[in-house]
C-alpha positions as CSV (number, residue, x, y, z in Angstrom):
1,M,61.3,78.5,71.9
2,E,62.4,81.2,73.6
3,K,61.3,85.5,72.2
4,V,65.1,86.9,72.6
5,V,68.4,86.0,74.2
6,V,70.3,88.2,73.9
7,I,74.3,87.1,72.8
8,I,77.4,88.1,73.6
9,L,80.6,87.2,71.8
10,N,83.8,87.2,73.6
11,Y,87.3,87.7,72.9
12,N,89.9,88.5,76.0
13,G,87.8,90.3,77.4
14,K,86.9,89.7,81.3
15,H,88.0,93.1,81.8
16,L,84.6,94.1,79.6
17,L,82.6,91.2,81.3
18,E,83.6,92.7,84.4
19,K,82.9,96.0,83.5
20,F,79.2,95.5,81.7
21,L,77.9,92.5,81.8
22,P,76.4,92.8,85.0
23,G,74.0,95.4,84.1
24,V,73.0,93.2,80.6
25,V,72.0,90.6,83.0
26,H,69.5,93.1,85.0
27,H,68.5,95.4,82.0
28,S,67.8,92.1,79.4
29,K,65.8,90.3,82.2
30,P,62.9,88.1,82.1
31,Y,65.5,87.4,78.6
32,R,68.4,85.7,78.8
33,V,72.1,86.3,78.1
34,V,74.9,84.1,76.8
35,V,78.2,84.2,76.4
36,A,80.2,82.8,73.3
37,D,84.4,82.6,73.6
38,N,85.7,82.6,70.6
39,A,89.4,80.8,72.4
40,S,89.5,83.9,75.3
41,E,93.2,83.5,76.8
42,D,93.3,85.7,79.7
43,D,91.5,84.5,82.6
44,S,87.1,85.2,81.1
45,I,85.7,81.8,81.4
46,N,87.3,81.0,84.8
47,F,85.9,85.0,85.5
48,L,82.1,83.7,84.6
49,R,82.2,80.3,86.4
50,Q,83.4,82.0,89.4
51,F,80.4,85.1,89.2
52,H,78.7,84.3,86.4
53,P,78.1,80.4,87.0
54,C,74.5,80.7,85.9
55,I,74.7,82.2,82.4
56,Q,74.9,80.3,79.9
57,R,78.7,79.2,78.2
58,I,79.4,78.6,74.7
59,Q,83.6,77.7,74.3
60,L,84.6,77.6,70.8
61,P,88.5,75.6,70.3
62,K,89.2,78.3,68.5
63,N,89.3,82.1,67.7
64,E,87.0,81.8,64.4
65,G,86.6,86.0,64.1
66,F,83.5,87.5,64.6
67,C,81.3,86.1,61.2
68,K,82.0,82.1,61.5
69,A,81.6,82.2,65.3
70,Y,78.3,84.0,65.6
71,N,77.2,81.8,63.3
72,I,78.3,78.6,65.1
73,V,76.9,79.8,68.1
74,L,73.1,80.5,66.9
75,K,72.8,77.0,65.2
76,Q,73.4,75.9,68.8
77,I,70.3,79.0,70.1
78,E,66.5,78.4,69.3
79,A,64.9,82.3,69.5
80,N,62.3,84.8,67.8
81,Y,64.7,87.2,68.0
82,Y,68.4,87.5,68.7
83,I,70.4,90.8,70.2
84,L,74.0,89.9,69.1
85,L,75.9,93.1,72.1
86,N,79.2,93.9,72.1
87,S,81.2,93.6,75.1
88,D,81.8,96.9,75.5
89,V,78.1,97.7,75.7
90,E,76.5,99.7,78.6
91,V,72.6,99.2,78.5
92,T,69.9,101.2,80.1
93,R,66.8,99.7,81.3
94,G,64.2,98.7,79.3
95,W,66.6,98.1,76.4
96,I,64.8,95.9,75.1
97,T,61.8,96.2,74.8
98,P,60.4,98.9,72.7
99,I,62.5,97.5,69.5
100,I,61.3,93.6,69.8
101,Q,57.5,95.2,70.2
102,W,58.6,97.9,67.5
103,M,59.3,93.9,65.4
104,D,56.6,92.4,66.4
105,E,53.9,94.9,64.1
106,N,56.3,95.3,61.3
107,P,56.7,92.1,60.4
108,T,58.8,93.3,57.2
109,A,61.5,94.0,59.9
110,G,64.4,91.3,59.5
111,A,66.7,94.1,62.1
112,C,66.8,97.1,63.8
113,Q,69.2,98.5,66.4
114,P,69.3,101.1,68.6
115,K,70.2,104.6,69.5
116,I,73.8,104.3,70.3
117,L,75.9,106.8,72.2
118,S,79.2,106.8,73.5
119,Y,80.3,106.0,76.5
120,H,83.5,108.2,77.2
121,H,81.2,110.8,76.1
122,K,77.9,110.0,77.0
123,N,76.1,113.4,74.7
124,K,77.3,112.4,71.7
125,F,77.1,109.8,69.1
126,E,79.5,106.8,69.0
127,Y,81.2,105.7,66.4
128,A,79.6,102.5,65.0
129,G,76.2,103.1,64.2
130,A,75.7,106.0,65.9
131,A,71.8,106.8,64.3
132,G,71.7,104.0,61.9
133,G,73.6,103.1,59.3
134,F,73.5,104.2,55.3
135,I,75.8,103.6,52.2
136,D,76.6,105.7,49.3
137,T,77.2,104.3,45.9
138,L,81.1,103.0,45.9
139,A,80.0,101.5,49.2
140,Y,81.5,103.7,51.7
141,P,79.7,103.4,55.6
142,F,78.3,106.4,57.1
143,C,75.6,107.1,60.2
144,R,73.4,109.9,61.5
145,G,75.8,111.0,63.6
146,R,78.5,110.2,62.0
147,I,80.0,110.7,58.8
148,F,84.0,110.3,59.2
149,D,85.4,112.1,61.6
150,T,83.2,114.2,62.9
151,I,80.7,113.7,65.2
152,E,77.4,115.2,65.8
153,E,76.0,116.1,69.3
154,D,72.3,114.3,70.5
155,K,70.1,117.0,71.1
156,G,66.9,114.8,70.0
157,Q,67.1,115.5,66.3
158,Y,67.4,111.8,65.4
159,D,64.8,111.0,68.2
160,D,62.7,108.6,66.0
161,I,62.2,105.2,63.9
162,K,63.8,105.1,60.2
163,K,64.5,102.9,57.7
164,I,68.0,102.7,57.9
165,F,70.6,100.6,55.1
166,W,72.4,98.5,58.4
167,V,72.3,98.0,61.8
168,S,75.7,98.0,64.1
169,G,77.2,95.4,64.9
170,A,77.6,96.7,68.3
171,C,73.5,95.8,68.9
172,F,72.4,94.4,66.3
173,F,68.3,93.1,66.7
174,V,68.0,90.5,64.4
175,R,64.8,88.5,63.2
176,A,66.3,84.7,63.7
177,S,64.0,83.2,61.2
178,V,66.1,86.1,58.5
179,F,69.4,85.2,60.0
180,H,69.0,81.7,59.4
181,A,67.4,82.3,55.9
182,L,70.1,84.2,54.8
183,E,72.6,81.3,56.3
184,G,74.6,84.5,58.3
185,F,77.1,86.1,58.4
186,D,79.2,85.3,55.2
187,E,82.7,84.3,56.2
188,N,84.8,85.3,54.5
189,F,84.5,89.0,55.9
190,F,86.0,87.4,58.9
191,A,84.7,90.8,60.9
192,H,83.6,94.4,60.6
193,L,81.4,95.2,57.9
194,E,79.4,91.6,58.1
195,E,76.7,93.3,58.9
196,V,76.6,96.2,56.6
197,D,76.7,93.0,54.1
198,L,74.0,91.0,55.8
199,C,71.6,94.4,55.5
200,W,71.6,94.6,52.1
201,R,71.3,91.0,51.7
202,M,67.8,91.4,54.0
203,Q,66.7,94.1,51.7
204,Q,67.1,91.9,48.4
205,Q,64.8,89.4,49.7
206,G,62.1,91.6,50.9
207,F,63.1,92.8,53.7
208,D,63.3,96.4,55.7
209,V,66.2,97.2,58.8
210,Y,65.3,100.1,61.4
211,Y,66.7,102.4,63.2
212,H,64.4,103.2,66.3
213,S,65.5,106.0,68.9
214,R,63.4,104.8,72.2
215,S,66.1,101.9,72.9
216,C,69.4,103.7,73.4
217,V,72.7,101.9,74.2
218,Y,76.7,103.5,74.7
219,H,79.9,102.2,73.0
220,V,82.5,102.3,74.6
221,G,84.3,101.1,70.6
222,G,87.6,99.8,69.7
223,A,88.0,97.6,72.5
224,T,89.1,94.8,70.3
225,L,90.9,96.4,67.4
226,D,91.2,100.0,67.3
227,A,92.2,101.9,63.9
228,S,95.8,102.3,64.6
229,Q,95.9,98.9,63.7
230,P,97.1,97.9,60.5
231,L,94.5,94.8,60.0
232,K,91.8,96.9,61.2
233,T,92.4,99.3,57.9
234,Y,92.9,95.7,56.1
235,L,89.6,94.7,56.9
236,N,88.0,98.0,56.3
237,F,88.9,98.4,52.8
238,R,89.3,94.4,51.8
239,N,85.6,94.5,52.7
240,R,84.5,97.4,51.6
241,A,85.7,96.0,48.0
242,L,83.7,92.4,48.9
243,L,80.4,93.9,49.5
244,L,80.6,96.0,46.8
245,Y,81.0,93.3,44.1
246,K,79.1,91.0,46.0
247,N,75.8,93.0,46.5
248,A,75.7,95.2,43.4
249,T,73.7,94.6,39.7
250,S,76.3,93.5,37.5
251,T,75.7,96.7,35.7
252,E,76.4,98.7,38.7
253,L,79.7,97.5,38.6
254,L,81.0,98.3,34.9
255,W,81.6,101.4,36.5
256,K,81.7,101.2,40.3
257,Q,84.3,98.8,41.1
258,W,87.1,100.6,38.9
259,L,86.4,103.5,40.2
260,R,86.4,102.3,44.5
261,I,89.9,100.6,42.8
262,T,91.3,104.2,42.1
263,L,90.1,106.2,45.0
264,D,91.4,102.5,47.0
265,L,95.1,102.8,45.6
266,I,94.7,106.5,45.8
267,A,93.8,106.0,49.3
268,A,96.9,103.5,49.7
269,I,99.9,106.3,47.8
270,K,98.0,108.9,50.7
271,F,98.8,106.2,53.8
272,L,101.7,105.1,52.9
273,F,103.7,108.6,52.2
274,L,101.2,111.1,55.0
275,V,99.9,108.2,56.9
276,S,101.9,104.9,57.5
277,R,104.1,103.2,55.5
278,K,101.5,99.9,57.6
279,H,98.6,101.5,56.5
280,G,98.9,101.8,53.3
281,W,100.8,98.5,52.6
282,A,97.2,96.6,54.1
283,V,95.1,99.0,51.6
284,L,97.5,97.2,49.0
285,K,97.3,93.8,50.4
286,A,93.2,94.2,50.7
287,Q,93.2,95.7,46.7
288,I,95.3,91.5,45.7
289,D,93.4,89.2,48.4
290,F,89.9,91.1,47.1
291,F,90.8,89.6,43.5
292,K,91.9,85.9,44.8
293,M,87.5,85.4,46.7
294,K,86.2,87.4,43.7
295,K,85.7,83.2,43.1
296,Y,83.5,82.6,45.8
297,Y,81.5,84.6,44.6
298,K,78.4,84.0,42.2
299,P,77.0,86.3,39.4
300,R,75.0,88.8,40.3
301,Q,72.1,88.6,38.3
302,H,69.4,88.6,41.0
303,N,70.7,91.7,42.3
304,K,68.2,94.9,42.9
305,K,69.5,98.2,42.8
306,L,68.4,99.9,45.7
307,N,66.3,103.2,46.9
308,T,68.1,103.3,50.6
309,I,71.5,103.4,49.4
310,Y,72.8,107.0,49.5
311,K,73.4,108.2,45.5
312,G,76.4,110.7,46.0
313,L,79.2,109.8,46.6
314,L,80.5,111.1,50.5
315,P,84.7,111.5,50.1
316,F,83.5,113.9,48.1
317,D,80.7,115.4,49.3
318,Y,82.7,115.1,53.0
319,F,86.6,116.8,51.8
320,V,84.9,119.0,48.7
321,K,81.9,120.1,48.8
322,R,82.5,120.6,53.4
323,K,79.5,118.5,53.7
324,K,80.1,117.7,57.4
325,K,76.3,115.8,58.4
326,F,73.8,113.6,57.7
327,S,71.7,116.4,57.7
328,S,73.7,118.1,55.0
329,L,73.5,115.4,52.7
């Protein structure tokens, strides 16, 4: 069995493979890199055949989305650790070693992420992951280094190893045995917040989730689905509702679910009248589809209340109390 395998899920990302794959291959040695193609319609496969013939390719017959595609692919790869890497990530020299050493030394570490900085503004943290992810009491995700649209400059303030709540799917180091024991990503999510859900379930089973700053990568972000698309709004709202419903305790849901619904409806009204009708309808559709999907989940009598969840309500703290940085929370 191999120790580490790097897996890149590609969908119509030939231009990203051209730009970033050579660096990934070079800086990941001696470990193997696999490209899983999610039924791309561009020239990705021909590019790989011509310029990277030694890289293993796993071709899926149709676009399965992020969650199901990775679940299918990882069943075909035997390793101690998987590194799930977005195709729009620039890695750096020695990016793998610190995290794998840490996870070797800490057997309760189920997942870990590096410092994730912006590819376009390399002195700033990147939106999706930054210096480690957290959620608030209603499952709003945020990061050290990024709260809503406030992005911090990297000044070494998060140069540490810290227990966090979730690891970014942009660069997701995961212990393979834990991934498979938890049956991988929840495919109902399709894409977005599936990594938060997996990390929540890990912690329910006694595993820890970490950030390690001695490893650093640069992420473009939004290369597959940017924030301007209603689909991203839909997935974020629907999946956050699923995230809370399936992982919170029954007692917590007595009030959290209804408060979340109220706030999401307020957000839908704001979108409809002040931002974009398409995004407003996306939020409303997310609510409807969430209620349809509730039937797929079992009762939560075994769920535990985790102390890694921020006890405050992030939108209130950010927009009303004006707490813009992680250090002020």
